[in-house]
C-alpha positions as CSV (number, residue, x, y, z in Angstrom):
1,X,8.8,-10.2,-14.6
2,X,6.3,-8.2,-13.5
3,X,6.6,-7.0,-9.9
4,X,4.3,-8.8,-6.9
5,X,2.8,-6.3,-5.1
6,X,1.7,-7.6,-1.8
7,X,-1.5,-7.6,-0.6
8,X,-3.0,-8.3,2.9
9,X,-6.8,-10.0,2.0
10,X,-8.3,-6.9,3.0
11,X,-6.5,-5.0,0.8
12,X,-7.5,-6.7,-1.7
13,X,-11.3,-6.4,-1.3
14,X,-10.8,-2.9,-1.2
15,X,-9.0,-2.7,-5.1
16,X,-11.8,-5.0,-6.1
17,X,-14.7,-2.2,-4.2
18,X,-12.8,0.8,-5.8
19,X,-12.7,-1.1,-9.1
20,X,-16.3,-2.1,-9.2
21,X,-17.2,1.5,-8.4
22,X,-15.0,3.2,-11.3
23,X,-15.8,0.8,-14.0
24,X,-19.7,1.5,-12.7
25,X,-20.6,4.6,-11.3
26,X,-17.9,7.4,-11.6
27,X,-17.4,6.1,-15.7
28,X,-20.6,7.1,-16.0
29,X,-20.8,10.2,-14.1
30,X,-17.4,11.2,-16.3
31,X,-19.2,9.8,-19.4
32,X,-21.9,12.5,-17.8
33,X,-19.5,15.4,-17.6
34,X,-18.3,15.0,-21.2
35,X,-21.7,15.1,-22.7
36,X,-22.9,18.5,-20.9
37,X,-19.4,19.9,-21.9
38,X,-20.6,19.0,-25.7
39,X,-23.1,20.4,-25.4
40,X,-21.5,24.1,-25.2
41,X,-20.0,24.2,-28.7
42,X,-17.1,24.7,-29.8
43,X,-14.6,22.2,-28.2
44,X,-11.4,23.5,-29.1
45,X,-11.9,26.6,-26.7
46,X,-14.0,24.8,-24.6
47,X,-12.0,24.4,-20.6
48,X,-15.4,22.3,-19.2
49,X,-14.9,19.6,-22.5
50,X,-11.1,19.8,-21.1
51,X,-11.4,19.3,-17.7
52,X,-13.8,16.4,-18.2
53,X,-11.6,14.6,-21.3
54,X,-8.6,15.4,-18.4
55,X,-11.2,13.5,-15.7
56,X,-11.5,10.4,-18.2
57,X,-8.2,10.2,-19.0
58,X,-7.2,10.0,-15.0
59,X,-10.5,7.3,-14.4
60,X,-8.8,5.0,-17.3
61,X,-5.8,5.2,-15.6
62,X,-6.5,4.6,-12.3
63,X,-8.4,1.8,-13.5
64,X,-5.3,0.5,-15.9
65,X,-3.2,0.7,-11.9
66,X,-5.8,-1.1,-9.7
67,X,-6.3,-4.3,-12.8
68,X,-2.2,-3.8,-12.9
69,X,-1.8,-4.5,-9.0
70,X,-4.4,-7.2,-8.9
71,X,-3.5,-9.0,-11.8
72,X,0.3,-9.6,-9.7
73,X,-1.4,-9.3,-6.4
74,X,0.3,-11.6,-4.1
75,X,-1.9,-12.5,-1.4
76,X,-0.2,-12.2,2.5
77,X,-0.8,-15.6,4.3
78,X,-1.6,-14.4,7.6
79,X,-1.7,-17.6,8.9
80,X,0.9,-19.3,11.1
81,X,2.7,-22.7,12.3
82,X,3.8,-22.4,16.4
83,X,7.0,-22.5,14.5
84,X,6.7,-18.7,13.1
85,X,4.4,-17.6,15.5
86,X,7.9,-15.6,17.4
87,X,9.0,-14.2,13.8
88,X,8.7,-11.1,11.9
89,X,7.0,-11.4,8.4
90,X,4.7,-9.1,6.4
91,X,0.8,-9.1,7.6
92,X,2.5,-8.6,11.6
93,X,2.6,-6.0,13.7
94,X,6.1,-5.7,15.5
95,X,7.0,-4.2,18.8
96,X,10.1,-2.3,18.8
97,X,12.5,-0.8,21.5
98,X,15.7,1.3,19.6
99,X,18.4,0.4,21.9
100,X,20.2,3.7,21.9
101,X,17.3,5.8,23.1
102,X,15.2,3.4,25.0
103,X,12.1,3.9,22.8
104,X,9.7,1.6,22.4
105,X,6.9,1.6,19.0
106,X,4.2,-0.8,17.5
107,X,5.0,-1.2,13.4
108,X,2.7,-3.1,11.3
109,X,4.6,-4.8,8.3
110,X,2.6,-4.5,5.5
111,X,3.2,-5.1,1.4
112,X,4.3,-1.6,-0.5
113,X,1.0,-1.4,-1.9
114,X,-0.1,-0.5,1.8
115,X,2.6,1.4,3.2
116,X,1.8,4.7,5.1
117,X,3.8,6.0,7.6
118,X,1.9,7.9,9.2
119,X,0.1,4.9,10.6
120,X,3.1,3.5,11.2
121,X,2.7,1.0,8.3
122,X,6.1,0.2,6.8
123,X,6.5,-1.6,3.6
124,X,8.3,-4.8,4.0
125,X,10.7,-3.1,0.9
126,X,12.0,-0.4,2.9
127,X,15.4,-0.4,4.8
128,X,13.3,-0.6,7.7
129,X,11.4,-3.4,6.9
130,X,13.9,-5.6,5.6
131,X,16.1,-5.2,9.1
132,X,13.1,-6.5,10.7
133,X,11.9,-9.1,8.8
134,X,12.7,-12.8,9.7
135,X,13.9,-11.7,13.0
136,X,12.7,-13.7,16.5
137,X,11.6,-11.4,19.2
138,X,14.4,-10.8,21.1
139,X,17.1,-9.7,18.3
140,X,18.5,-7.1,17.8
141,X,17.5,-5.2,13.8
142,X,20.5,-3.1,12.8
143,X,18.9,-0.1,10.4
144,X,21.0,1.7,8.1
145,X,20.1,5.7,8.3
146,X,21.3,8.9,7.0
147,X,22.1,9.6,10.2
148,X,24.0,6.3,11.0
149,X,22.9,2.8,12.2
150,X,19.8,2.8,14.3
151,X,19.8,-0.7,16.6
152,X,16.2,-1.7,17.4
153,X,15.1,-4.9,19.7
154,X,12.0,-7.2,18.6
155,X,10.2,-6.9,22.0
156,X,6.9,-8.5,21.0
157,X,5.4,-9.8,17.5
158,X,1.7,-10.6,16.6
159,X,-0.1,-12.0,13.5
């Protein structure tokens, strides 16, 4: 079975826009680079041609990657009923407190395709994300880290 990619509707739209750009504008630009490089003569010693062909390979690789993601995408349902409102899930923002250090932070729980730890966007597949999923406000999550177990209290959950 193929891997499922959990995406928000916004991320799916971004991928659709990128795919459209790559298949229309960028593909024509690369084709023009190849055409121009061919006009320089002998292809065996033509670095411009090699570079243009490498760019074409990267372009088609990215197109294939996006098409694969989109064909196996599962759109995250960001609407919930009243019972699930206080439970951590994909697509929500969670305010947490490190019990030992008494430090608070806010994280967005997202699918692996949208994760960016530098922006506090944590993947649901990461140890931290897995530990938080399904927890309710007030519960303690334990995260296994190289330095030992970290205890995190769930302070708030927003959808």
